[in-house]
C-alpha positions in Angstrom: -27.5 -20.0 56.7 -27.5 -20.4 52.9 -24.5 -18.6 51.4 -23.8 -18.0 47.8 -20.3 -17.2 46.8 -19.8 -15.3 43.5 -16.4 -14.4 42.0 -13.9 -15.0 39.3 -11.4 -15.6 42.1 -12.0 -19.2 42.9 -9.6 -22.1 42.0 -9.9 -25.1 39.7 -7.6 -28.0 38.9 -6.0 -26.0 36.1 -5.4 -22.9 38.2 -5.3 -24.3 41.8 -3.7 -21.0 43.0 -6.5 -18.8 41.7 -8.3 -17.1 44.6 -6.7 -19.3 47.2 -7.5 -16.9 50.0 -11.2 -17.0 49.1 -11.6 -20.8 49.0 -9.6 -21.1 52.2 -12.1 -18.6 53.8 -15.0 -20.7 52.6 -13.6 -23.9 54.2 -12.9 -21.9 57.4 -16.5 -20.7 57.5 -17.8 -24.3 57.2 -15.5 -25.3 60.0 -16.8 -22.6 62.3 -20.5 -23.2 61.3 -20.9 -26.8 60.1 -24.5 -26.2 59.1 -23.6 -23.5 56.6 -24.9 -24.4 53.2 -22.6 -22.9 50.5 -22.9 -22.7 46.8 -20.2 -21.3 44.5 -20.6 -19.7 41.1 -17.1 -19.3 39.8 -16.5 -17.2 36.6 -13.8 -17.0 34.0 -13.6 -13.8 31.9 -14.1 -14.8 28.3 -15.1 -12.9 25.2 -18.3 -14.0 23.5 -21.5 -15.5 24.8 -21.9 -16.5 28.4 -22.3 -20.2 29.4 -20.8 -23.0 31.4 -17.1 -24.0 31.3 -17.5 -27.8 31.4 -13.8 -28.6 31.3 -13.1 -27.0 34.6 -13.2 -29.1 37.7 -12.8 -28.2 41.4 -9.6 -29.1 43.3 -9.9 -32.3 45.4 -11.7 -31.2 48.7 -13.5 -28.3 47.1 -16.4 -30.4 45.9 -18.2 -29.8 49.3 -18.6 -26.2 48.2 -20.6 -27.3 45.1 -18.7 -25.0 42.7 -19.9 -24.6 39.1 -17.8 -22.7 36.5 -19.2 -20.2 34.0 -18.0 -17.7 31.4 -18.3 -14.0 32.2 -18.7 -12.0 29.0 -16.6 -8.8 28.8 -15.4 -6.1 26.5 -11.6 -5.6 26.8 -11.7 -1.9 25.5 -14.9 -0.9 27.4 -14.1 -2.1 30.9 -16.5 0.4 32.5 -19.5 -1.6 31.2 -18.3 -5.0 32.2 -20.4 -5.1 35.4 -23.5 -5.1 33.2 -22.2 -7.9 31.0 -21.1 -9.8 34.1 -24.7 -9.4 35.5 -26.1 -11.0 32.4 -23.7 -13.9 32.7 -24.6 -14.3 36.4 -28.3 -14.3 35.7 -27.8 -17.1 33.2 -25.6 -19.1 35.6 -28.1 -18.5 38.4 -30.9 -20.1 36.4 -28.8 -23.0 35.2 -26.9 -23.9 38.3 -28.8 -23.0 41.5 -32.1 -24.8 41.0 -34.1 -24.2 44.1 -31.3 -22.8 46.2 -32.4 -19.5 47.7 -29.4 -17.7 49.2 -29.8 -15.8 52.5 -26.5 -13.9 52.0 -24.1 -13.4 49.1 -20.3 -13.1 49.5 -18.6 -11.5 46.4 -14.9 -10.8 46.4 -13.7 -8.3 43.8 -15.8 -5.1 43.9 -16.0 -4.6 40.1 -17.4 -6.2 38.1 -18.1 -9.3 40.3 -19.8 -7.7 43.4 -21.5 -5.0 41.3 -23.1 -7.7 39.1 -24.1 -9.8 42.1 -25.9 -6.8 43.7 -27.8 -6.2 40.4 -28.8 -9.8 40.0 -29.9 -10.4 43.6 -31.3 -7.0 44.7 -33.2 -8.4 47.7 -30.4 -10.6 49.2 -27.9 -9.1 51.6 -24.6 -8.8 49.9 -21.1 -8.7 51.5 -18.6 -7.5 49.0 -14.8 -7.9 49.4 -12.3 -5.4 48.2 -9.2 -7.3 47.1 -6.8 -4.4 46.4 -6.5 -3.4 42.8 -10.3 -2.8 42.7 -9.7 0.1 45.1 -6.1 1.2 44.2 -6.8 1.3 40.4 -10.5 1.4 39.7 -11.4 4.3 41.9 -9.4 6.5 39.5 -11.5 5.3 36.5 -14.8 7.3 36.4 -17.2 4.6 35.2 -15.9 2.0 37.6 -15.7 4.4 40.5 -19.3 5.3 40.0 -20.4 1.6 39.9 -18.3 0.8 43.0 -19.7 3.7 45.0 -23.3 2.7 44.0 -22.5 -0.8 45.1 -21.3 0.5 48.5 -24.7 2.2 48.9 -26.6 -1.0 48.2 -24.4 -3.6 49.9 -25.1 -4.9 53.4 -21.3 -4.6 54.1 -18.0 -4.1 52.4 -14.9 -6.0 53.7 -11.5 -4.6 53.0 -8.5 -6.7 53.6 -6.5 -3.8 55.2 -7.3 -0.6 57.0 -5.5 1.3 54.2 -8.1 0.0 51.7 -10.8 0.9 54.2 -9.5 4.5 54.4 -9.2 4.8 50.6 -12.8 3.5 50.0 -14.4 5.8 52.6 -12.3 8.8 51.4 -13.8 8.1 47.9 -17.3 8.5 49.4 -18.3 5.1 50.7 -20.4 5.0 53.9 -17.8 4.3 56.6 -20.3 2.5 58.8 -20.6 -0.2 56.1 -16.8 -0.7 55.5 -15.1 -3.2 57.7 -11.4 -4.1 57.7 -10.9 -7.9 58.1 -7.5 -9.3 57.5 -7.0 -12.6 55.7 -5.9 -15.5 57.8 -3.0 -17.8 58.1 -2.6 -21.5 58.9 -0.2 -21.6 61.9 -0.1 -25.4 61.6 1.4 -25.1 58.1 3.4 -21.9 58.5 5.5 -22.3 61.6 9.2 -22.1 62.4 11.3 -25.2 61.8 15.1 -25.9 61.6 16.4 -24.1 58.5 18.9 -26.7 57.5 16.3 -29.5 57.7 14.0 -27.6 55.4 16.9 -27.0 52.9 17.7 -30.7 52.8 14.0 -31.6 52.2 14.0 -29.1 49.3 17.3 -30.5 48.1 18.8 -27.0 48.0 22.5 -26.7 47.4 23.0 -24.0 49.9 25.7 -24.3 52.6 24.5 -24.3 56.2 25.9 -20.8 56.7 24.5 -19.5 53.4 21.7 -17.0 53.4 18.5 -17.3 51.4 16.0 -14.5 50.6 12.6 -15.5 49.3 10.0 -13.8 47.1 6.5 -15.3 46.7 4.0 -13.8 44.3 3.0 -13.2 40.7 5.6 -11.9 38.3 3.6 -8.7 37.4 4.6 -5.0 37.1 2.7 -4.1 40.3 5.0 -6.4 42.3 8.1 -4.2 41.5 10.5 -7.2 41.4 13.0 -5.1 39.5 13.7 -3.2 42.7 14.2 -6.5 44.6 16.7 -7.7 42.0 18.7 -4.5 42.1 18.8 -4.5 45.9 19.8 -8.2 45.9 22.6 -7.5 43.5 23.9 -4.8 45.9 23.8 -7.1 48.9 25.5 -9.8 46.8 28.4 -7.5 45.9 29.1 -7.0 49.6 28.6 -10.6 50.7 28.7 -13.6 48.4 26.7 -15.9 50.6 23.2 -14.8 49.6 20.8 -16.6 47.2 17.4 -15.3 46.1 14.6 -17.7 45.3 11.4 -16.6 43.5 8.2 -18.7 43.9 5.5 -17.9 41.3 5.1 -17.2 37.7 3.9 -14.5 35.3 4.5 -12.6 32.1 7.7 -10.9 33.5 9.6 -14.1 34.1 11.8 -13.8 31.0 12.6 -10.1 31.5 13.5 -10.9 35.2 16.0 -13.5 34.0 17.4 -11.0 31.5 17.8 -8.3 34.2 19.4 -10.8 36.6 22.0 -11.6 33.8 22.6 -7.9 33.3 23.2 -7.5 37.1 25.5 -10.5 37.1 23.5 -12.5 39.7 21.9 -15.2 37.5 23.9 -17.9 39.2 22.5 -16.8 42.6 18.8 -16.8 41.5 16.4 -19.7 41.8 13.1 -19.7 39.9 11.0 -22.3 41.8 7.7 -21.9 39.9 4.3 -22.0 41.6 4.1 -24.1 44.7 1.2 -25.3 47.0 1.0 -23.8 50.5 2.8 -26.7 52.2 5.8 -26.3 49.9 5.8 -22.5 50.2 5.9 -23.1 54.0 9.0 -25.3 53.6 10.7 -22.6 51.5 10.0 -20.1 54.2 11.5 -22.3 56.8 14.6 -22.7 54.6 14.8 -18.9 54.1 16.5 -16.2 56.3 14.1 -13.5 55.1 11.0 -13.0 52.9 10.9 -10.1 50.5 8.2 -7.9 48.8 8.9 -4.9 46.6 5.4 -4.0 45.4 4.2 -0.6 44.1 0.9 -1.1 46.0 -0.8 -3.9 48.0 -3.5 -4.6 50.5 -2.1 -7.1 53.0 -0.9 -10.0 50.9 -1.0 -13.4 52.4 2.7 -13.8 52.1 3.2 -11.2 54.9 1.2 -13.2 57.4 2.7 -16.5 56.2 6.3 -15.1 56.7 5.5 -13.8 60.2 3.9 -17.1 61.2 6.9 -18.9 59.9 9.1 -16.8 62.1 10.9 -15.0 59.3 11.5 -11.3 59.0 9.5 -9.6 56.2 11.4 -7.0 54.2 9.1 -4.9 52.1 8.3 -1.6 50.5 6.1 0.5 52.8 2.9 0.4 50.7 -0.8 -0.4 51.3 -1.6 -2.1 54.5 1.7 -4.0 55.0 2.8 -1.7 57.8 -0.4 -2.6 59.7 1.0 -6.1 60.2 4.7 -5.5 60.2 4.9 -2.5 62.5 3.3 -4.0 65.6 5.0 -7.4 65.1 8.6 -6.4 64.3 8.8 -2.6 64.1 9.2 -0.6 60.9 12.9 -1.2 60.5 12.4 -3.7 57.7 10.0 -1.4 55.8 11.5 0.6 52.9 9.8 4.0 52.4 11.1 4.6 48.9 12.0 2.7 45.8 15.6 3.1 46.5 17.7 -0.1 45.9 20.3 1.0 48.4 17.7 1.5 51.1 16.1 -1.8 50.3 19.5 -3.5 50.4 20.2 -2.0 53.8 16.9 -3.3 55.2 17.6 -6.7 53.8 21.1 -6.8 55.3 19.6 -5.8 58.7 17.0 -8.6 58.5 19.8 -11.1 57.6 22.1 -10.0 60.3 19.6 -9.1 63.1 16.5 -11.2 62.7 13.7 -11.0 65.3 13.0 -14.1 67.5 11.2 -16.6 65.3 9.1 -18.2 68.1 7.9 -14.8 69.3 6.9 -13.8 65.8 4.9 -17.1 65.4 3.1 -16.6 68.7 2.1 -13.1 67.6 0.8 -14.4 64.3 -1.7 -16.7 66.0 -4.0 -13.7 66.3 -4.4 -13.8 62.5 -5.6 -17.4 62.2 -8.2 -18.3 59.6 -10.4 -19.3 62.6 -10.5 -15.7 63.8 -11.0 -14.4 60.3 -14.0 -16.7 59.6 -15.6 -15.7 62.9 -15.3 -12.0 61.9 -17.0 -12.7 58.5 -19.8 -14.8 60.2 -20.5 -12.0 62.7 -20.9 -9.5 59.8 -23.1 -11.9 57.7 -25.3 -12.7 60.7 
């Protein structure tokens, strides 16, 4: 099978974290079907004329996917037209980079504009589009993007959503339910697994006592992540017990405001900003932690949920998107917070710290969500 991957969500050496779930899926597909011939057209939104981005290079190991990087023209104030601009950029990249490669199937994460453009550029090739989250949560409320997405759903061979919640939202908007398939992302159980907490802390050189508690956040510092709620809840727990530290892995435009808010709450000295980290280091932080936290306004099923469960750590989260689809069957709803109430979140976090589920049992349950099983589901759909 010849597979063409089209998306702006694909990493390079400058942004090795960009679209990590997508590149991991492509490698898992190759492992499941070694004869799979993959080409990648990776785009970067850029005003002006389309063309290659010669300074970008793939991460070591991604060369087997033959990625090439291209500009995708866009108009910041006229977002509803960007799938047409993206299609023109894709047509140019197709001519310059694919040569005689004739794809038999196209995989395009991000419904708008990426998958919409791919559908227009390759009208005769079966297309599997992937809903990431915001392209359903936000774009369906914007008339021009909604129309383009629903037209895409009519034309596509299949639509993958990374949660059942996204699947329900898309079909409720008018997509053909027979075409929409919920396939969860995978997790690497060989990387994310339980390990002695103190050993992990020593390896990370953390100055946290053996009996000290560590809560962990992993993600982008963006408004949708609602980290202000986590900080307020953390401050409440810290007032009652002085043994808790909060570490935040990631980066983003809100970093400075988060530090300022932590100072206002009087918890700056109990906060660790660890920056962005590769998966192996994130796994070590999870092993060092007592609980992993999310406080988002909306989500699909973020990878950190599966990684936390596979690491044997309780996941404390707002009850949004598809998170309950993973958490409820694995560790009940007691760590899910139904509102944006700091006191309720603090109570759930305290419960997770004092009464964690069995870590080995969690890890065993998470094996169902391996990247191997995920890749097999994608292959079955594409075949």
